[in-house]
N, C-alpha and C positions, 0 to 999 in steps of 0.2 A: 565383243558382245555388250549390248547396252546394259547399264546398271539399272536396276528396278527401284522404283520409289513407290511406297504405299502411303497415301495421304488420308488422314482421318478427318472426316468432316467435309462439307462442301459450301461453306460460307464464302464471302468475298475474298478473304485472304487465301483460303485453300484453293479456290478456283484460279486466283491470280498466280499463285505458286505453281499450280499444275501446268498452266500455259507456258510460263517461263522455263520450267524444267523440261517439258516436252520439246520446246523449241531448241533447248541446249542438247538434246539427244538422249534424254533419259526415257525409260519405259515407265510410264506413270499410270497408276491406278488410284482412283479417288473413291473412298468408301463413305457413304452417308447412311446414318441410322434411320432417318425418316424416309417417307416415300417420294419426296421431291427434293431437288437440290436447292441450295440457297441459304441453308442454316436459318438464322433469325429473319432473313429476308424472303421468307416464303410468301405465297399468296393464298388467299382464301376466297372461294367462290360460293355464292348461294343465291339461288332464284334470280340470276341475272346481275347480281351485284358483285363487284370485284374489290377486294381489300388487300392492300399491302399489309402484312401482319407485323412487320418490323419497321425498318427504315422507311421514311416517307419524305425526307428532305433531300433534294439533289443540289448540293453545294459543291464548289470547287470544280466546275466543269472541265477545267484544264487538266486535272488529274485523271479523269476518265478518258479524256482525249489522248493524253500521253500514253496511257495503258494500251489502248487499241493501236496507236501509232507504232508502238514497239513491235507490233506484228504485221505492219504494213496495212493496217486497217484504220477505220475512223468510226466514231459513234454512229454517224449517219448511215454506215453500212448495215447497221442492226436496228436502230430505233430512231423515232422522231423526237427531237428535243425542243421543247418550247419554254421560252423565258416567261415567268409569271409576272403579270402586271395587273394589280399590285402584287408584290412579293408575299406579303402577309398583313394581317390585322392584329393589333393588340388591344384587347378590351380591358379598360380600367373601370373603376366603379362609377366614374362620372365623365368618361371620355373614351374615344376610340382613336388610336394612332394608326394611320395607314402608311406602311412602308412601300414606297414606290419602287419602280424598277431601275432608277438611276439616281445618282447622288444629288442632283439638282432638286428633284422632287422631294427627296428625304430632307434636304436642308430647308425647304419651304415648310415642311411639316414640323420640323424642330423649331423654326421661327414662330410658328403658330402657337406652340406650347410655351416657348421661352424666348423672348426677343433678344437677339444677339447671339443665340446659341449656334447658329450655322457656322460662324467663324471658327470657334474651337472645334466644331465637328469636322470641318474640312482638314484642319491640322491633325486631329486625332486619326482620321482615316488615311491621311498621307503617311503618317508614321506607321500605321498598321499595314499599309501597302509595302513599305520597306521591310517590315518584319515578315510579311508573307513571302516576299522574294527570298529572303534568307532562309526562312523555315522550309519552304517547299523545294528550293534548289540546293540547299546545303544541309541543314540540320536533320530533316526527316529522312534523308537518303543515307544516313549512317546506321550501321547494324547494332549500335548500342553495346559495343564491346569494351569501350574505354572512355574515361572522362575527357581524354584529349581530342576525341572526335568533335567536341563542342568548341574547341579552341581554334577559332579562325579570326582573321582580321575583322570581319563583320561582327561576330558575336562578342569579341573582347571589347569592342567599342560600345557595345550595348549590354555589358555585364549587369549594370544596374537594373535592366529590364527583367532579369531573372529573380531579383530579390524584392522588387516592388510588386504589388499585386494589381490585377485588372481593376479591382474595386477602388483602390487608392488613386489610380490613374484617372478613372472615370469621374470620381467624386471631386477631384481637384479642379476639373474643368466644367462640371455641370452640377447644378444645384436642384433642378426640378426632379422630384422622385420618379416621375414617369419616364423622363429621358434617361435617368440612371438605370432604371429597370430595362429599358429598351437596349441600352448599350452593354449591360451586363448579361443579357440573355444568351448571346451566342456561345459564351464559354461553357454554358450548361451542357453543350454537346461534348465537352471534354470530361464531363462527369464529376466536376468539383465545384465548390462554392467560389464565387468571384473573389472573395477575400482570401482564398487559399491558392488561387491560380496566378502564376507569374504574368506580369503585364506584357511580356513578350508575346503571349498568346492572344494579344489584341489582333493578331493576323486573322483571327476568326471574324472580327468586325469588317475587315476588308473583304473576306470571303462573302460576307452578308451584303454590305452596302456597295462594295466595289464590283464584285463579280455577279451578284444577283442570285435569285432562287429560280430553279428550273424544274421542269417536269417531263419525264419520258412518257410519251403517249402510251397508255395501257398500264402505267404504274411502274414503280421501282423494279418490279420483277422482270421488266424487259431487259434491265442491265444483267440480271442473273442469267436469263435465257441467252443473251448475247455472249456472255462469258462461257456458258456451257457449250454453245455452238462453236465458239473459237477453240475451246479445249478439245472437243471431239475432232475438229478439223486438223488439229495438231497430233492426233493419235491417242489422246487421253482416254482411258477406259473409266467410265463412270458407273458405279454400282450403288443403287439405292436399296433401302431395307437391309442394310449391311451394318450391323451393330458390332463395333470392335470391343471385345471383352477383355483383351490382355495384350500387352506388349512384351514379347519374350526377349530375354537378354542372355547371351552366351559369351563368356570371356570378356565381359564388359562391353559387348557390342550388340546393338539391337539387330536381330536377324529375322524376326517374323512377328506376325500379329495373329490373334485368334478372332475370327469373324464368324458370328453365328455358329460357334462351336467348331469351326474348321480352321486349321492352321494355314496361313498364307506367308510364304517366305518373301523377303525383300532385302535388298542391299542397304536401303536407306528408309527410315520411317519419319514422316513429318506429320505432326498433329496440328490441325487447324481448329480442333475442338477446344473447349474450355481448358485452360492450362492446368488448373487445379485438378480437374477430372482426369486429364491426360496422364498426370503423374500417379494418380491412383491406379492406373492400368499397369504400373510397374511394381515389382516387389519393393518393399519398404527401403531396402538398402540402396536402391538406385534412384530414389527421389531426391531432388535438389532442395526443395523447399518444404519446411515443416508445417504442420497445421497452425502452429503459433505464428509463423511468418504470414500465412494467408489471413489469419485472424487480425493481424496488426496492420494490414493494408487498408488504404482508403478506397473503397469500391464505389463505382458509379451507381446511380440508383437502379432499382427495379422499376416496374411499371404495373399499374392496373389499367388494362385496355378494354375497351368496348367496341365491338364491330356492329354497327347498327344500320339496318336498311329502313329508309323513310319512304313513304308512299307519295311524297310530294316534293317539289323544289322548295328549298328553304330561303328565307329572306335575310338580308343584312349580314351575310357571312361571305368570307373569301375562301380560297383554296386551303390556305393555312391560317389558323386562328389561335392566338394565345390569350388565355383568360387570366390576367394579372390583376383581378379585381379584389384580391385579398393580400395579406402581408407576405411579400416575397421572402424576407429574411426569416420570418417565423416558420414558413414551410421548409426553407433550406435547413434550419436548425433541427426540424423534426426528421429530416433525411439523414444528416451527417453527424450532428452533435448529440442528440438524444433520440435515437431511432425509435419511431413509433408511427402508428397510423396518423396522418395529418389531421389537425383539428379543422382547418379551413384551407384546403389545398388549391394551389394554382393548377391549371390543366390546359391541355392543348387539344384542338380539334382539327381534323383534316377532312375536307370535303373535296376529294379529287374530281368528283363529277361536276363541280362548279365550272371547271375549265376543260374537262375531258369527258365528253358524253359517253364514251365507251365504258366508263366505270360503273354505270348504273342503268337500269331500264329507263325508257323514255318517261319523263315527268317525275322521276324519283331522284333520291339523293343517297349517296354512299357516305356514311359517317364513321370516322375512326376517332374515338375519344381516348385520351391518355392522361393519367395522373401519375407523376413521378412519386415513388415511395422508397423508403429505405429497403435494402435487400434483407432477406432473412426474416421478414415479418410473418406472423400467423396469417394464413390465407384461408378464408371460409366463404361459403356462399352468402351467409348473412352479411359479412363485411362488404362483399362485392355489391350486393343489392343496396346496402345503406349508402355507399358512395355513388352508385348509379343515380339514385334519387337526388342526392345532394348536388351533383354537377348538372343534372338535367334541369333542376329548378333554377340554378344560377344561369345556365345557358338560355333558358326561356326568358328570364328577366333581362339579361344583357342584350339579347337580340330582339326582344320585344315581339315574341311570337309563341304560340302554343305548338309543341311538337310531340308531346307524349302520346297523343291519340293517333299519331301518324306513323308509329313504329311498327314495322312488319315483323322484325325479329331483332334480337340483341344477343350477341355471343360475347362472353367475357374471357379474359386471359390474364393470368397474374403469376405470382411467385411460384406456386406449385407447378404451373405449366412450363415456365422457363426452366425449372429444375428437371422436370420429366422429359421435355422435348429436346433440350440442349445441354443437359448435364451442367447447367450453369451454377457456379458457386453462389450459394445462398439465394439462388433465383435472380441474380443481378441481370439487368438488361443490356448494359453497355460496357462491361469490362471494368478495368481498373482506372481510377481517375488520374488525370495528368496534373498532379500537384508537383511542387518543386522537388520533393524527395521521391517522386515516382516518375521522373522524366528521363528519357534517353537511356544512358547506361545504368540507371538505377531501377529500371524495370526488369521483370523476369526475362531471362536470356533466350535468344533464338536457338542457340545450340546447347544441348545438355552438357554439363561439365562432368557428369558421372558416367554417361553411356555414349560410346562412339556410335555414329550413324543415326542419332536421334535428334530431331529438330522440332521447333515449335513456331507457330505463326498466329497472328490474330490480335484481338483487341486487348489482351492482357500483357502482350509483349510490345516491342517497338513497332511503329511510333506511338500507338495508343488507340483510343476508341474513335469510332466513326467510320463511315464507308470509305472515303478517300484514303485515310491512313491504313485501312485494311488492304486496299489494293497495293499500297506501297510496302506493307509488311510482307505480302506474298513475294514481291520482287526482291526484297532484301534477303529473305531466307533462301530463295532460289540462288541468288548470287553467292551466298555463304556456302551453300551445298556445292556449287560448281567449284568454288575455291578450295574446299576441304576434301572433296570426294572424287578426285580425279582417278 
């Protein structure tokens, strides 16, 4: 008889794990508290506008391809993938840097900013490519059980790269502050400050400049729909509006969950929900990590998001736009060192309808504005309105156009919503940061050390935050379950 697995949550890691476990012969049920699958990667529709509510950057296309290849499929079986050209724009106070879709174009742009900078850039990206190969083919495929997983011929020869930081590596080779910000930006996806992120993570720069920025036609939710379709074809049962209220343990073995007041038995329980929240579903004695432990971790930022429908096409913008027209380091300090609402925040704007006309009504623009903020901040309507005005004013100034009178609607999303919808610890948006002391085996474990048959996956465990790591996390935990639960 097939062993049963109940999976809590339906984000990328949970969907990934469900597919691998179903393929391995388990009877899998996936339980989602919200009314659609995808976790943070839900989609929002209003008046013909389509918004990806969470992830909006499609990097590392090879990871997505490998995932579907594991099931004899390809991304093109499910969605159309387009490489963005340009990849994105960075707005500074007195200039705009445009990142092209291949390294030669990017080198030309670097030379425009700082003569001679293309030579160290090519060397930097060449090293980053080697790091990418080691990271993706060796390091991230380890389940985080032991420090010895990191000891390979390749990593030992690059041990110094774990103790230097991205910031020191970049600043050693580049002096122009705009180029420094451009090269430090990708590690923000890992949820930590560049001066706290090991330089080995420069592989994110290769993901950016080497592999490019892509867009699934119809938005990132097409990936969720593809994974949902694959899971169902493998026999996974997917239940939405199913809130898991408790994980039951008997004789130190997880044996059932309570869903909407009803007990559902399972041989194995896997949580793809927020790790901290998942442990609160257990009686105190079965929790691995104390509140003091979670309080001491470095969490990735939360976000203040605005989903805006514009009644006209906008000028001077790309698909992805970064507004670095204020002090990068000051904003980072207000997220990580002295958590507070930022005085003058950097922000990101996504206009998918610039390249994908299906995302907005004809002649209109879909706008997704994001301000990174510290998790756990007070979240009020007044604060949301204050920051909306602040970034709209700067947006109008930098793009040289009036847009406020062209807004059809504006929906906001912030700390309280992350907590309510995703049970997110302190309303964080991206999980736990990948600092040196929160890397690999130093992250919360995939397998509970106190309860048999209980596992975890997602951005708070290995490999870490981001969509591609979430796909890998699902694969790692499925392999661990296969190994332990024969």
